[in-house]
Biotite code that builds the C-alpha atoms (Angstrom):
import biotite.structure as struc

atoms = struc.array([
    struc.Atom([98.331, -113.740, 64.999], chain_id="A", res_id=1, res_name="UNK", atom_name="CA", element="C"),
    struc.Atom([96.109, -112.387, 62.218], chain_id="A", res_id=2, res_name="UNK", atom_name="CA", element="C"),
    struc.Atom([94.230, -114.806, 60.001], chain_id="A", res_id=3, res_name="UNK", atom_name="CA", element="C"),
    struc.Atom([96.303, -113.772, 56.971], chain_id="A", res_id=4, res_name="UNK", atom_name="CA", element="C"),
    struc.Atom([99.520, -114.448, 58.886], chain_id="A", res_id=5, res_name="UNK", atom_name="CA", element="C"),
    struc.Atom([98.240, -117.893, 59.970], chain_id="A", res_id=6, res_name="UNK", atom_name="CA", element="C"),
    struc.Atom([97.344, -118.717, 56.352], chain_id="A", res_id=7, res_name="UNK", atom_name="CA", element="C"),
    struc.Atom([100.738, -117.525, 55.161], chain_id="A", res_id=8, res_name="UNK", atom_name="CA", element="C"),
    struc.Atom([102.591, -119.592, 57.796], chain_id="A", res_id=9, res_name="UNK", atom_name="CA", element="C"),
    struc.Atom([100.490, -122.646, 56.906], chain_id="A", res_id=10, res_name="UNK", atom_name="CA", element="C"),
    struc.Atom([101.236, -122.200, 53.199], chain_id="A", res_id=11, res_name="UNK", atom_name="CA", element="C"),
    struc.Atom([104.969, -121.780, 53.880], chain_id="A", res_id=12, res_name="UNK", atom_name="CA", element="C"),
    struc.Atom([105.001, -124.936, 55.979], chain_id="A", res_id=13, res_name="UNK", atom_name="CA", element="C"),
    struc.Atom([103.209, -126.882, 53.243], chain_id="A", res_id=14, res_name="UNK", atom_name="CA", element="C"),
    struc.Atom([105.744, -125.680, 50.661], chain_id="A", res_id=15, res_name="UNK", atom_name="CA", element="C"),
    struc.Atom([108.587, -126.761, 52.940], chain_id="A", res_id=16, res_name="UNK", atom_name="CA", element="C"),
    struc.Atom([106.897, -130.152, 53.421], chain_id="A", res_id=17, res_name="UNK", atom_name="CA", element="C"),
    struc.Atom([106.635, -130.636, 49.647], chain_id="A", res_id=18, res_name="UNK", atom_name="CA", element="C"),
    struc.Atom([110.339, -129.859, 49.206], chain_id="A", res_id=19, res_name="UNK", atom_name="CA", element="C"),
    struc.Atom([111.228, -132.412, 51.893], chain_id="A", res_id=20, res_name="UNK", atom_name="CA", element="C"),
    struc.Atom([108.871, -135.035, 50.424], chain_id="A", res_id=21, res_name="UNK", atom_name="CA", element="C"),
    struc.Atom([110.339, -134.638, 46.954], chain_id="A", res_id=22, res_name="UNK", atom_name="CA", element="C"),
    struc.Atom([113.846, -135.086, 48.362], chain_id="A", res_id=23, res_name="UNK", atom_name="CA", element="C"),
    struc.Atom([112.744, -138.224, 50.209], chain_id="A", res_id=24, res_name="UNK", atom_name="CA", element="C"),
    struc.Atom([111.272, -139.593, 46.986], chain_id="A", res_id=25, res_name="UNK", atom_name="CA", element="C"),
    struc.Atom([114.705, -139.041, 45.422], chain_id="A", res_id=26, res_name="UNK", atom_name="CA", element="C"),
    struc.Atom([116.310, -141.084, 48.227], chain_id="A", res_id=27, res_name="UNK", atom_name="CA", element="C"),
    struc.Atom([117.644, -138.312, 50.471], chain_id="A", res_id=28, res_name="UNK", atom_name="CA", element="C"),
    struc.Atom([117.936, -139.887, 53.962], chain_id="A", res_id=29, res_name="UNK", atom_name="CA", element="C"),
    struc.Atom([118.574, -136.553, 55.646], chain_id="A", res_id=30, res_name="UNK", atom_name="CA", element="C"),
    struc.Atom([115.291, -135.239, 54.294], chain_id="A", res_id=31, res_name="UNK", atom_name="CA", element="C"),
    struc.Atom([113.531, -138.253, 55.848], chain_id="A", res_id=32, res_name="UNK", atom_name="CA", element="C"),
    struc.Atom([115.174, -137.494, 59.190], chain_id="A", res_id=33, res_name="UNK", atom_name="CA", element="C"),
    struc.Atom([114.075, -133.874, 58.890], chain_id="A", res_id=34, res_name="UNK", atom_name="CA", element="C"),
    struc.Atom([110.471, -134.901, 58.198], chain_id="A", res_id=35, res_name="UNK", atom_name="CA", element="C"),
    struc.Atom([110.452, -137.223, 61.205], chain_id="A", res_id=36, res_name="UNK", atom_name="CA", element="C"),
    struc.Atom([111.957, -134.515, 63.443], chain_id="A", res_id=37, res_name="UNK", atom_name="CA", element="C"),
    struc.Atom([109.421, -132.030, 62.122], chain_id="A", res_id=38, res_name="UNK", atom_name="CA", element="C"),
    struc.Atom([106.363, -134.156, 62.953], chain_id="A", res_id=39, res_name="UNK", atom_name="CA", element="C"),
    struc.Atom([107.485, -136.441, 65.810], chain_id="A", res_id=40, res_name="UNK", atom_name="CA", element="C"),
    struc.Atom([106.117, -134.286, 68.638], chain_id="A", res_id=41, res_name="UNK", atom_name="CA", element="C"),
    struc.Atom([102.871, -133.620, 66.793], chain_id="A", res_id=42, res_name="UNK", atom_name="CA", element="C"),
    struc.Atom([102.278, -137.347, 66.317], chain_id="A", res_id=43, res_name="UNK", atom_name="CA", element="C"),
    struc.Atom([103.178, -138.142, 69.935], chain_id="A", res_id=44, res_name="UNK", atom_name="CA", element="C"),
    struc.Atom([100.709, -135.486, 71.130], chain_id="A", res_id=45, res_name="UNK", atom_name="CA", element="C"),
    struc.Atom([98.064, -136.693, 68.676], chain_id="A", res_id=46, res_name="UNK", atom_name="CA", element="C"),
    struc.Atom([98.184, -140.272, 69.959], chain_id="A", res_id=47, res_name="UNK", atom_name="CA", element="C"),
    struc.Atom([98.162, -139.119, 73.562], chain_id="A", res_id=48, res_name="UNK", atom_name="CA", element="C"),
    struc.Atom([95.194, -136.921, 72.751], chain_id="A", res_id=49, res_name="UNK", atom_name="CA", element="C"),
    struc.Atom([93.434, -139.965, 71.345], chain_id="A", res_id=50, res_name="UNK", atom_name="CA", element="C"),
    struc.Atom([94.208, -141.565, 74.717], chain_id="A", res_id=51, res_name="UNK", atom_name="CA", element="C"),
    struc.Atom([96.250, -144.370, 73.248], chain_id="A", res_id=52, res_name="UNK", atom_name="CA", element="C"),
    struc.Atom([97.816, -146.411, 76.014], chain_id="A", res_id=53, res_name="UNK", atom_name="CA", element="C"),
    struc.Atom([101.223, -144.881, 76.790], chain_id="A", res_id=54, res_name="UNK", atom_name="CA", element="C"),
    struc.Atom([102.866, -148.258, 76.146], chain_id="A", res_id=55, res_name="UNK", atom_name="CA", element="C"),
    struc.Atom([101.613, -148.081, 72.545], chain_id="A", res_id=56, res_name="UNK", atom_name="CA", element="C"),
    struc.Atom([102.307, -144.428, 71.699], chain_id="A", res_id=57, res_name="UNK", atom_name="CA", element="C"),
    struc.Atom([105.906, -144.755, 70.481], chain_id="A", res_id=58, res_name="UNK", atom_name="CA", element="C"),
    struc.Atom([105.074, -147.890, 68.491], chain_id="A", res_id=59, res_name="UNK", atom_name="CA", element="C"),
    struc.Atom([102.146, -146.107, 66.866], chain_id="A", res_id=60, res_name="UNK", atom_name="CA", element="C"),
    struc.Atom([104.353, -143.161, 65.917], chain_id="A", res_id=61, res_name="UNK", atom_name="CA", element="C"),
    struc.Atom([106.975, -145.479, 64.436], chain_id="A", res_id=62, res_name="UNK", atom_name="CA", element="C"),
    struc.Atom([104.413, -147.494, 62.507], chain_id="A", res_id=63, res_name="UNK", atom_name="CA", element="C"),
    struc.Atom([102.746, -144.301, 61.237], chain_id="A", res_id=64, res_name="UNK", atom_name="CA", element="C"),
    struc.Atom([106.053, -143.028, 59.835], chain_id="A", res_id=65, res_name="UNK", atom_name="CA", element="C"),
    struc.Atom([106.755, -146.442, 58.283], chain_id="A", res_id=66, res_name="UNK", atom_name="CA", element="C"),
    struc.Atom([103.354, -146.459, 56.566], chain_id="A", res_id=67, res_name="UNK", atom_name="CA", element="C"),
    struc.Atom([103.778, -142.886, 55.373], chain_id="A", res_id=68, res_name="UNK", atom_name="CA", element="C"),
    struc.Atom([107.188, -143.708, 53.901], chain_id="A", res_id=69, res_name="UNK", atom_name="CA", element="C"),
    struc.Atom([105.849, -146.821, 52.171], chain_id="A", res_id=70, res_name="UNK", atom_name="CA", element="C"),
    struc.Atom([102.883, -144.900, 50.752], chain_id="A", res_id=71, res_name="UNK", atom_name="CA", element="C"),
    struc.Atom([104.661, -141.609, 50.047], chain_id="A", res_id=72, res_name="UNK", atom_name="CA", element="C"),
    struc.Atom([104.120, -142.046, 46.295], chain_id="A", res_id=73, res_name="UNK", atom_name="CA", element="C"),
    struc.Atom([100.364, -142.096, 46.951], chain_id="A", res_id=74, res_name="UNK", atom_name="CA", element="C"),
    struc.Atom([100.438, -138.740, 48.788], chain_id="A", res_id=75, res_name="UNK", atom_name="CA", element="C"),
    struc.Atom([98.447, -136.069, 46.932], chain_id="A", res_id=76, res_name="UNK", atom_name="CA", element="C"),
    struc.Atom([100.589, -132.928, 46.991], chain_id="A", res_id=77, res_name="UNK", atom_name="CA", element="C"),
    struc.Atom([97.460, -130.773, 46.633], chain_id="A", res_id=78, res_name="UNK", atom_name="CA", element="C"),
    struc.Atom([96.477, -131.721, 50.181], chain_id="A", res_id=79, res_name="UNK", atom_name="CA", element="C"),
    struc.Atom([98.062, -130.708, 53.450], chain_id="A", res_id=80, res_name="UNK", atom_name="CA", element="C"),
    struc.Atom([100.779, -133.202, 54.442], chain_id="A", res_id=81, res_name="UNK", atom_name="CA", element="C"),
    struc.Atom([100.122, -132.867, 58.175], chain_id="A", res_id=82, res_name="UNK", atom_name="CA", element="C"),
    struc.Atom([96.448, -133.776, 57.682], chain_id="A", res_id=83, res_name="UNK", atom_name="CA", element="C"),
    struc.Atom([97.432, -136.827, 55.603], chain_id="A", res_id=84, res_name="UNK", atom_name="CA", element="C"),
    struc.Atom([99.994, -137.883, 58.215], chain_id="A", res_id=85, res_name="UNK", atom_name="CA", element="C"),
    struc.Atom([97.456, -137.610, 61.059], chain_id="A", res_id=86, res_name="UNK", atom_name="CA", element="C"),
    struc.Atom([94.876, -139.493, 59.006], chain_id="A", res_id=87, res_name="UNK", atom_name="CA", element="C"),
    struc.Atom([97.337, -142.346, 58.496], chain_id="A", res_id=88, res_name="UNK", atom_name="CA", element="C"),
    struc.Atom([98.047, -142.340, 62.237], chain_id="A", res_id=89, res_name="UNK", atom_name="CA", element="C"),
    struc.Atom([94.380, -142.199, 63.159], chain_id="A", res_id=90, res_name="UNK", atom_name="CA", element="C"),
    struc.Atom([93.536, -145.101, 60.875], chain_id="A", res_id=91, res_name="UNK", atom_name="CA", element="C"),
    struc.Atom([96.403, -147.119, 62.279], chain_id="A", res_id=92, res_name="UNK", atom_name="CA", element="C"),
    struc.Atom([95.226, -146.472, 65.836], chain_id="A", res_id=93, res_name="UNK", atom_name="CA", element="C"),
    struc.Atom([91.589, -147.364, 65.042], chain_id="A", res_id=94, res_name="UNK", atom_name="CA", element="C"),
    struc.Atom([92.761, -150.581, 63.349], chain_id="A", res_id=95, res_name="UNK", atom_name="CA", element="C"),
    struc.Atom([94.748, -151.424, 66.479], chain_id="A", res_id=96, res_name="UNK", atom_name="CA", element="C"),
    struc.Atom([91.718, -150.664, 68.682], chain_id="A", res_id=97, res_name="UNK", atom_name="CA", element="C"),
    struc.Atom([89.521, -152.958, 66.591], chain_id="A", res_id=98, res_name="UNK", atom_name="CA", element="C"),
    struc.Atom([92.144, -155.712, 66.832], chain_id="A", res_id=99, res_name="UNK", atom_name="CA", element="C"),
    struc.Atom([92.402, -155.267, 70.610], chain_id="A", res_id=100, res_name="UNK", atom_name="CA", element="C"),
    struc.Atom([88.613, -155.183, 71.030], chain_id="A", res_id=101, res_name="UNK", atom_name="CA", element="C"),
    struc.Atom([88.183, -158.376, 69.006], chain_id="A", res_id=102, res_name="UNK", atom_name="CA", element="C"),
    struc.Atom([90.912, -160.014, 71.070], chain_id="A", res_id=103, res_name="UNK", atom_name="CA", element="C"),
    struc.Atom([89.313, -158.844, 74.330], chain_id="A", res_id=104, res_name="UNK", atom_name="CA", element="C"),
    struc.Atom([85.838, -159.997, 73.230], chain_id="A", res_id=105, res_name="UNK", atom_name="CA", element="C"),
    struc.Atom([87.216, -163.389, 72.297], chain_id="A", res_id=106, res_name="UNK", atom_name="CA", element="C"),
    struc.Atom([88.929, -163.708, 75.695], chain_id="A", res_id=107, res_name="UNK", atom_name="CA", element="C"),
    struc.Atom([85.784, -162.604, 77.542], chain_id="A", res_id=108, res_name="UNK", atom_name="CA", element="C"),
    struc.Atom([83.662, -165.125, 75.657], chain_id="A", res_id=109, res_name="UNK", atom_name="CA", element="C"),
    struc.Atom([86.086, -167.872, 76.540], chain_id="A", res_id=110, res_name="UNK", atom_name="CA", element="C"),
    struc.Atom([86.424, -166.913, 80.224], chain_id="A", res_id=111, res_name="UNK", atom_name="CA", element="C"),
    struc.Atom([83.295, -165.111, 81.412], chain_id="A", res_id=112, res_name="UNK", atom_name="CA", element="C"),
    struc.Atom([79.623, -165.869, 81.466], chain_id="A", res_id=113, res_name="UNK", atom_name="CA", element="C"),
    struc.Atom([77.547, -163.206, 79.702], chain_id="A", res_id=114, res_name="UNK", atom_name="CA", element="C"),
    struc.Atom([75.859, -160.595, 81.894], chain_id="A", res_id=115, res_name="UNK", atom_name="CA", element="C"),
    struc.Atom([72.309, -161.726, 82.444], chain_id="A", res_id=116, res_name="UNK", atom_name="CA", element="C"),
    struc.Atom([70.465, -158.564, 83.341], chain_id="A", res_id=117, res_name="UNK", atom_name="CA", element="C"),
    struc.Atom([70.520, -154.939, 82.231], chain_id="A", res_id=118, res_name="UNK", atom_name="CA", element="C"),
    struc.Atom([70.632, -153.905, 85.904], chain_id="A", res_id=119, res_name="UNK", atom_name="CA", element="C"),
    struc.Atom([73.988, -155.653, 86.286], chain_id="A", res_id=120, res_name="UNK", atom_name="CA", element="C"),
    struc.Atom([75.328, -153.765, 83.299], chain_id="A", res_id=121, res_name="UNK", atom_name="CA", element="C"),
    struc.Atom([74.124, -150.401, 84.718], chain_id="A", res_id=122, res_name="UNK", atom_name="CA", element="C"),
    struc.Atom([76.003, -151.052, 87.945], chain_id="A", res_id=123, res_name="UNK", atom_name="CA", element="C"),
    struc.Atom([79.185, -151.897, 86.043], chain_id="A", res_id=124, res_name="UNK", atom_name="CA", element="C"),
    struc.Atom([79.235, -148.813, 83.770], chain_id="A", res_id=125, res_name="UNK", atom_name="CA", element="C"),
    struc.Atom([78.600, -145.406, 85.332], chain_id="A", res_id=126, res_name="UNK", atom_name="CA", element="C"),
    struc.Atom([81.374, -142.984, 84.379], chain_id="A", res_id=127, res_name="UNK", atom_name="CA", element="C"),
    struc.Atom([81.616, -140.528, 81.534], chain_id="A", res_id=128, res_name="UNK", atom_name="CA", element="C"),
    struc.Atom([84.730, -142.225, 80.202], chain_id="A", res_id=129, res_name="UNK", atom_name="CA", element="C"),
    struc.Atom([82.828, -145.480, 79.980], chain_id="A", res_id=130, res_name="UNK", atom_name="CA", element="C"),
    struc.Atom([79.993, -143.661, 78.262], chain_id="A", res_id=131, res_name="UNK", atom_name="CA", element="C"),
    struc.Atom([82.451, -142.552, 75.567], chain_id="A", res_id=132, res_name="UNK", atom_name="CA", element="C"),
    struc.Atom([83.411, -146.180, 75.069], chain_id="A", res_id=133, res_name="UNK", atom_name="CA", element="C"),
    struc.Atom([79.927, -146.753, 73.625], chain_id="A", res_id=134, res_name="UNK", atom_name="CA", element="C"),
    struc.Atom([81.011, -144.877, 70.532], chain_id="A", res_id=135, res_name="UNK", atom_name="CA", element="C"),
    struc.Atom([82.607, -146.333, 67.453], chain_id="A", res_id=136, res_name="UNK", atom_name="CA", element="C"),
    struc.Atom([86.223, -145.229, 66.907], chain_id="A", res_id=137, res_name="UNK", atom_name="CA", element="C"),
    struc.Atom([85.262, -142.594, 64.279], chain_id="A", res_id=138, res_name="UNK", atom_name="CA", element="C"),
    struc.Atom([82.524, -141.211, 66.553], chain_id="A", res_id=139, res_name="UNK", atom_name="CA", element="C"),
    struc.Atom([84.889, -141.127, 69.529], chain_id="A", res_id=140, res_name="UNK", atom_name="CA", element="C"),
    struc.Atom([87.507, -139.417, 67.360], chain_id="A", res_id=141, res_name="UNK", atom_name="CA", element="C"),
    struc.Atom([85.016, -136.704, 66.338], chain_id="A", res_id=142, res_name="UNK", atom_name="CA", element="C"),
    struc.Atom([83.825, -136.122, 69.922], chain_id="A", res_id=143, res_name="UNK", atom_name="CA", element="C"),
    struc.Atom([87.350, -135.996, 71.288], chain_id="A", res_id=144, res_name="UNK", atom_name="CA", element="C"),
    struc.Atom([88.518, -133.523, 68.630], chain_id="A", res_id=145, res_name="UNK", atom_name="CA", element="C"),
    struc.Atom([85.513, -131.261, 69.094], chain_id="A", res_id=146, res_name="UNK", atom_name="CA", element="C"),
    struc.Atom([84.993, -131.474, 72.865], chain_id="A", res_id=147, res_name="UNK", atom_name="CA", element="C"),
    struc.Atom([88.405, -132.132, 74.346], chain_id="A", res_id=148, res_name="UNK", atom_name="CA", element="C"),
    struc.Atom([90.622, -130.418, 71.775], chain_id="A", res_id=149, res_name="UNK", atom_name="CA", element="C"),
    struc.Atom([88.047, -127.680, 71.056], chain_id="A", res_id=150, res_name="UNK", atom_name="CA", element="C"),
    struc.Atom([88.944, -128.055, 67.370], chain_id="A", res_id=151, res_name="UNK", atom_name="CA", element="C"),
    struc.Atom([86.684, -126.104, 64.978], chain_id="A", res_id=152, res_name="UNK", atom_name="CA", element="C"),
    struc.Atom([84.522, -128.171, 62.658], chain_id="A", res_id=153, res_name="UNK", atom_name="CA", element="C"),
    struc.Atom([86.351, -126.653, 59.655], chain_id="A", res_id=154, res_name="UNK", atom_name="CA", element="C"),
    struc.Atom([89.683, -128.088, 60.839], chain_id="A", res_id=155, res_name="UNK", atom_name="CA", element="C"),
    struc.Atom([88.117, -131.453, 61.634], chain_id="A", res_id=156, res_name="UNK", atom_name="CA", element="C"),
    struc.Atom([86.659, -131.486, 58.100], chain_id="A", res_id=157, res_name="UNK", atom_name="CA", element="C"),
    struc.Atom([90.097, -130.781, 56.644], chain_id="A", res_id=158, res_name="UNK", atom_name="CA", element="C"),
    struc.Atom([91.684, -133.517, 58.754], chain_id="A", res_id=159, res_name="UNK", atom_name="CA", element="C"),
    struc.Atom([89.077, -136.149, 57.959], chain_id="A", res_id=160, res_name="UNK", atom_name="CA", element="C"),
    struc.Atom([88.268, -135.128, 54.392], chain_id="A", res_id=161, res_name="UNK", atom_name="CA", element="C"),
    struc.Atom([84.562, -134.978, 55.213], chain_id="A", res_id=162, res_name="UNK", atom_name="CA", element="C"),
    struc.Atom([82.071, -132.157, 54.653], chain_id="A", res_id=163, res_name="UNK", atom_name="CA", element="C"),
    struc.Atom([81.822, -129.750, 57.580], chain_id="A", res_id=164, res_name="UNK", atom_name="CA", element="C"),
    struc.Atom([78.002, -129.748, 57.628], chain_id="A", res_id=165, res_name="UNK", atom_name="CA", element="C"),
    struc.Atom([77.991, -133.544, 57.746], chain_id="A", res_id=166, res_name="UNK", atom_name="CA", element="C"),
    struc.Atom([80.421, -133.519, 60.675], chain_id="A", res_id=167, res_name="UNK", atom_name="CA", element="C"),
    struc.Atom([78.292, -130.998, 62.564], chain_id="A", res_id=168, res_name="UNK", atom_name="CA", element="C"),
    struc.Atom([75.178, -133.070, 62.036], chain_id="A", res_id=169, res_name="UNK", atom_name="CA", element="C"),
    struc.Atom([76.915, -136.295, 63.060], chain_id="A", res_id=170, res_name="UNK", atom_name="CA", element="C"),
    struc.Atom([78.395, -134.607, 66.144], chain_id="A", res_id=171, res_name="UNK", atom_name="CA", element="C"),
    struc.Atom([75.029, -133.317, 67.362], chain_id="A", res_id=172, res_name="UNK", atom_name="CA", element="C"),
    struc.Atom([73.375, -136.734, 66.772], chain_id="A", res_id=173, res_name="UNK", atom_name="CA", element="C"),
    struc.Atom([76.157, -138.413, 68.756], chain_id="A", res_id=174, res_name="UNK", atom_name="CA", element="C"),
    struc.Atom([75.861, -135.911, 71.613], chain_id="A", res_id=175, res_name="UNK", atom_name="CA", element="C"),
    struc.Atom([72.082, -136.376, 71.688], chain_id="A", res_id=176, res_name="UNK", atom_name="CA", element="C"),
    struc.Atom([72.495, -140.132, 71.821], chain_id="A", res_id=177, res_name="UNK", atom_name="CA", element="C"),
    struc.Atom([75.030, -139.824, 74.668], chain_id="A", res_id=178, res_name="UNK", atom_name="CA", element="C"),
    struc.Atom([72.758, -137.456, 76.563], chain_id="A", res_id=179, res_name="UNK", atom_name="CA", element="C"),
    struc.Atom([69.804, -139.870, 76.297], chain_id="A", res_id=180, res_name="UNK", atom_name="CA", element="C"),
    struc.Atom([72.007, -142.771, 77.342], chain_id="A", res_id=181, res_name="UNK", atom_name="CA", element="C"),
    struc.Atom([73.305, -140.849, 80.335], chain_id="A", res_id=182, res_name="UNK", atom_name="CA", element="C"),
    struc.Atom([69.820, -139.774, 81.400], chain_id="A", res_id=183, res_name="UNK", atom_name="CA", element="C"),
    struc.Atom([68.560, -143.339, 81.264], chain_id="A", res_id=184, res_name="UNK", atom_name="CA", element="C"),
    struc.Atom([71.796, -144.527, 82.899], chain_id="A", res_id=185, res_name="UNK", atom_name="CA", element="C"),
    struc.Atom([71.935, -147.239, 80.281], chain_id="A", res_id=186, res_name="UNK", atom_name="CA", element="C"),
    struc.Atom([75.266, -149.009, 79.757], chain_id="A", res_id=187, res_name="UNK", atom_name="CA", element="C"),
    struc.Atom([77.327, -149.185, 76.635], chain_id="A", res_id=188, res_name="UNK", atom_name="CA", element="C"),
    struc.Atom([80.229, -151.220, 75.391], chain_id="A", res_id=189, res_name="UNK", atom_name="CA", element="C"),
    struc.Atom([83.450, -150.583, 77.233], chain_id="A", res_id=190, res_name="UNK", atom_name="CA", element="C"),
    struc.Atom([87.056, -150.962, 76.173], chain_id="A", res_id=191, res_name="UNK", atom_name="CA", element="C"),
    struc.Atom([90.402, -149.265, 76.335], chain_id="A", res_id=192, res_name="UNK", atom_name="CA", element="C"),
    struc.Atom([90.454, -148.058, 72.724], chain_id="A", res_id=193, res_name="UNK", atom_name="CA", element="C"),
])
């Protein structure tokens, strides 16, 4: 598909989204159902891409739609609805990860003795997936979008609302840090989020 055709399709979809959103704001329940049908699969795929535990995916989708509906009046119609929706979902997921990590840390402090030597930590954490766990949720999100989804920096910038050059710089710093960590075989924090 030519770039002009892609832009035209994107603009048409945004116009359709705005019509649906305005109907929802007026109380049209069918428009709400249409919006959910329109974005359900995209949200499911998005959370799976983020590697949310499968047991959480449907709850995250439902909570994302609930938040979007509650905050629909705050939506800026000048911005792409799909990007706003995914941002709400991403923030929800990162909040849940932080909650789970705090809970896990609290349980570990109560049950386990701290690891006493760096050598013990190196033995415990060797895989690439564990290496990714050393990243903060926003860093992990950026790496996963760029590396695993092969998303262009321009699209990531649109999704996150950040400047493309800043994202590129942050990405290369993160990758450098991961490379050094891997070369030294140093451990990082691990978790499921």
